[in-house]
C-alpha positions in Angstrom: 31.7 -36.2 51.5 32.2 -37.7 48.0 34.0 -40.8 49.3 31.1 -41.8 51.5 28.7 -41.0 48.7 30.6 -43.3 46.4 30.8 -46.2 48.9 27.1 -45.9 49.6 26.1 -46.5 46.0 24.1 -49.7 45.6 25.5 -52.4 43.3 23.8 -52.9 40.0 21.4 -55.7 39.7 22.7 -58.3 37.2 19.7 -60.6 37.4 17.5 -61.2 34.4 17.0 -62.7 31.0 19.8 -63.0 28.4 19.0 -61.6 25.0 19.3 -64.4 22.5 19.0 -62.4 19.3 19.5 -58.9 18.0 16.3 -56.8 18.5 14.7 -55.3 15.4 12.3 -53.0 17.3 12.0 -51.1 20.6 8.6 -50.0 21.7 8.2 -47.5 24.4 4.7 -47.2 25.9 3.5 -44.5 28.3 7.0 -43.9 29.8 7.1 -41.4 32.7 10.0 -40.4 34.9 10.9 -38.1 37.8 13.7 -37.9 40.3 12.5 -38.4 43.9 10.6 -35.4 45.3 10.6 -33.5 42.0 8.2 -32.9 39.2 8.0 -35.3 36.2 10.6 -34.9 33.6 8.9 -37.3 31.1 5.2 -37.7 30.7 3.5 -40.6 28.9 6.2 -41.0 26.1 5.1 -43.6 23.5 7.0 -44.4 20.4 8.5 -47.3 18.4 11.9 -47.4 16.7 13.0 -50.1 14.1 16.1 -51.5 12.7 17.7 -49.7 9.7 16.2 -46.4 10.9 17.7 -43.2 12.2 15.3 -41.5 14.6 16.0 -38.0 15.8 14.5 -36.6 19.0 14.7 -32.8 19.0 13.8 -30.3 21.6 15.1 -27.5 23.7 17.7 -28.1 26.5 16.0 -29.6 29.6 13.0 -31.1 27.7 13.9 -34.7 28.7 15.8 -36.0 25.6 18.8 -37.1 27.6 16.6 -38.6 30.3 14.8 -40.7 27.8 18.1 -42.0 26.5 19.2 -42.9 30.1 16.0 -44.9 30.5 16.6 -46.9 27.3 20.2 -47.5 28.5 18.8 -48.9 31.7 20.7 -46.2 33.7 17.3 -44.9 35.0 14.2 -46.9 35.9 11.0 -45.3 34.6 8.4 -44.3 37.2 5.6 -45.7 34.9 5.3 -47.4 31.5 7.4 -50.0 29.7 9.9 -50.7 27.0 9.4 -53.9 25.0 11.8 -55.5 22.4 10.3 -57.1 19.3 6.8 -57.0 20.8 7.4 -59.7 23.5 10.4 -59.1 25.7 10.2 -56.5 28.4 13.4 -54.5 28.9 13.0 -54.6 32.7 13.4 -58.4 32.6 16.7 -58.3 30.7 19.9 -58.5 32.6 22.0 -55.4 32.6 25.1 -57.2 31.3 23.2 -58.7 28.5 21.6 -55.4 27.4 25.0 -53.7 27.6 26.3 -56.2 25.1 23.6 -55.1 22.7 23.6 -51.4 23.1 26.2 -48.7 22.4 26.0 -45.2 23.8 27.8 -41.9 23.1 26.9 -39.5 25.9 26.6 -35.8 25.6 30.0 -35.2 27.2 32.5 -37.6 25.7 35.1 -38.6 28.2 38.7 -38.9 26.9 41.3 -40.5 29.1 44.9 -39.3 29.2 47.0 -41.4 26.9 47.1 -42.0 23.1 44.3 -42.1 20.6 44.8 -45.9 20.4 44.5 -46.3 24.1 41.2 -44.5 24.1 39.7 -46.3 21.1 40.8 -49.7 22.5 38.6 -49.3 25.6 35.8 -51.2 23.8 38.1 -54.1 22.6 39.1 -57.4 24.1 42.4 -57.2 26.0 45.3 -57.1 23.5 43.1 -57.3 20.4 44.7 -54.3 18.7 44.3 -55.8 15.2 40.5 -55.7 15.5 40.6 -52.1 16.6 42.6 -51.1 13.5 40.4 -53.2 11.2 37.3 -51.6 12.6 38.6 -48.1 12.1 39.7 -48.9 8.5 36.3 -50.6 7.7 34.3 -47.5 8.8 36.6 -44.9 7.2 37.8 -43.5 10.5 41.4 -44.5 9.9 42.0 -41.8 7.4 41.0 -39.1 9.9 43.1 -40.6 12.7 46.2 -40.7 10.3 45.9 -36.9 9.9 46.8 -36.4 13.5 50.5 -35.6 14.3 51.4 -39.2 15.3 48.3 -41.0 14.0 47.1 -43.6 16.5 50.0 -42.8 18.8 49.0 -39.2 19.2 49.0 -38.2 22.9 45.5 -36.7 23.6 46.3 -35.0 26.9 44.2 -34.8 30.0 40.5 -35.1 29.0 41.5 -34.8 25.4 42.9 -31.3 25.6 44.9 -31.7 22.5 41.9 -32.7 20.4 39.1 -30.8 18.7 35.4 -31.5 19.4 35.1 -33.4 16.2 38.2 -35.5 16.9 36.8 -36.5 20.3 33.5 -37.6 18.6 35.5 -39.7 16.1 37.3 -41.4 19.0 33.9 -42.0 20.7 32.4 -43.5 17.5 35.5 -45.7 16.9 35.3 -46.9 20.5 31.6 -47.7 20.0 32.1 -49.5 16.6 34.6 -51.9 18.0 31.7 -53.2 20.1 29.5 -53.4 17.0 26.3 -52.7 18.9 22.8 -53.5 17.5 21.3 -50.5 19.2 23.0 -47.1 19.2 22.1 -44.1 21.3 23.8 -40.8 20.5 23.3 -37.7 22.7 24.1 -34.5 20.9 26.8 -36.1 18.7 27.4 -32.9 16.6 26.9 -30.1 19.2 29.7 -27.6 19.2 31.4 -28.9 16.1 32.4 -26.8 13.1 30.6 -27.5 9.8 33.3 -29.7 8.3 33.4 -31.9 11.5 29.5 -32.0 11.6 29.3 -33.3 8.0 32.0 -35.9 8.7 30.2 -37.3 11.8 26.8 -37.1 10.1 28.0 -39.2 7.2 29.5 -41.7 9.5 26.3 -42.0 11.4 24.4 -42.5 8.2 26.7 -45.4 7.2 26.3 -47.0 10.6 22.5 -47.3 10.5 22.3 -50.4 8.4 21.1 -53.4 10.5 21.0 -51.2 13.6 18.5 -49.2 15.6 19.9 -45.6 15.9 18.3 -43.0 18.2 19.8 -39.5 18.3 18.9 -36.8 20.7 19.9 -33.3 19.4 18.9 -29.7 19.0 21.1 -29.2 15.9 18.3 -29.3 13.3 20.7 -28.7 10.3 22.0 -32.3 10.7 18.6 -33.9 10.5 17.0 -33.6 7.1 19.7 -35.4 5.2 19.8 -38.7 7.2 16.6 -38.9 9.3 13.6 -41.0 8.4 11.5 -39.7 11.3 11.7 -36.8 13.7 10.2 -36.7 17.2 9.6 -33.3 18.7 9.8 -33.2 22.5 8.6 -30.3 24.6 8.4 -30.1 28.4 8.8 -33.9 28.7 6.1 -34.8 26.2 6.2 -35.8 22.5 4.3 -33.1 20.7 4.7 -34.4 17.1 6.3 -37.3 15.2 6.7 -37.5 11.4 9.1 -37.4 8.5 11.1 -34.2 7.9 9.2 -33.7 4.7 5.8 -34.0 6.3 6.7 -31.7 9.2 7.8 -29.0 6.7 4.7 -29.4 4.6 2.5 -29.1 7.7 3.6 -25.5 8.4 3.5 -24.4 4.8 1.7 -21.1 4.8 3.2 -20.0 8.0 6.6 -18.9 6.7 7.1 -15.7 4.7 9.9 -13.5 3.5 9.6 -9.7 3.9 11.6 -7.0 2.2 11.6 -4.1 4.7 13.4 -0.9 5.6 15.5 -0.3 8.7 12.6 1.8 10.2 10.2 -1.2 9.9 12.5 -3.7 11.4 11.8 -2.9 15.1 8.0 -3.3 14.5 8.5 -6.6 12.6 10.5 -8.0 15.5 7.6 -7.2 17.9 5.0 -8.7 15.6 6.7 -11.9 14.3 9.1 -14.7 15.2 12.2 -14.1 13.0 14.0 -17.2 11.7 16.5 -15.4 9.4 17.6 -11.8 8.6 20.1 -10.5 6.1 20.8 -7.2 4.2 20.9 -6.9 0.5 21.4 -3.8 -1.6 20.3 -1.5 1.2 17.2 -3.5 2.0 16.5 -6.0 4.8 15.2 -9.4 3.9 13.5 -11.0 6.9 12.1 -14.6 7.1 9.3 -14.8 9.7 7.0 -17.4 11.2 3.4 -16.0 11.1 -0.1 -17.2 11.9 -1.4 -15.2 8.9 0.2 -13.6 5.9 1.8 -10.2 6.8 0.0 -8.4 4.0 1.1 -4.9 5.0 4.8 -5.9 4.3 4.2 -7.3 0.8 5.1 -10.8 2.1 6.1 -13.7 -0.1 5.2 -17.2 1.0 8.3 -19.5 1.1 8.9 -23.2 1.6 9.7 -24.0 5.3 13.0 -25.5 6.5 13.4 -27.7 9.5 14.7 -24.6 11.4 11.3 -23.0 10.7 9.6 -26.1 12.0 11.7 -25.9 15.2 10.7 -22.3 15.7 7.1 -22.9 14.9 6.8 -25.8 17.4 9.0 -24.5 20.2 8.7 -20.7 20.0 5.2 -20.5 18.5 3.8 -17.8 16.3 3.0 -14.3 17.7 -0.8 -13.9 17.2 -1.9 -10.7 15.6 
């Protein structure tokens, strides 16, 4: 049963080197991973992330984004490959406690404990150091959002944060993280399921946090990326299939995105022939945005500038060859 399973868990290995300075780069080389007896989830992942950058990893659910984050956290041990800090310090040689003092993580599912907002935020603080908690929230502009809650910091959140919205839970998770002031931040789907106003709020906070930090974000919400990301990594089936700036990724598929003005009778055929990224009706006509290998000449197509959503569809859904 679960009790025996828990008791049987091996203790974590605390041996290793202590980090003496804040890392300015993390280099991953040929990382591969699988759970025992299963196929590989990650295959030969190589990339380097630097301080003062926000790097996004985007891909479909199950492509390996969260697994890669777990390896960087040292929650999982890679089957092959290495992670090196600043070009000379292998992550496998660093003690778990030392690395946890450097890194801050917001998982995909934020856990909120029963109690007040202040109780939850203070989890990352030294015992009794409430003043540093309040100062940190004020410094990063989180204080004004917390004060909007019914009792501010003393608002009771309920079991698993039942009294909070998704955005409010993410704010608490960010505040909890910032008290620790980590040099490396890993955020797994930080804006998934949030409404537009909450997404903008979290996105702006993340952008402010990137100074003097390494920030790695795993997500599939492409609308958040183009405003704050320096580089995007596209992951598919456990492999990195592309890596570039948002602007360059969009330029690369120019000539594969078109708008068509069609009738209702033509819509079914267009759906069969092309990948549709957007569709809306205007003055009795249907305007369709499609991803195409070649210009759809029979529909009087107009070439348009690609968005990151178009890039996502092009890379992960592909084009329907005609």
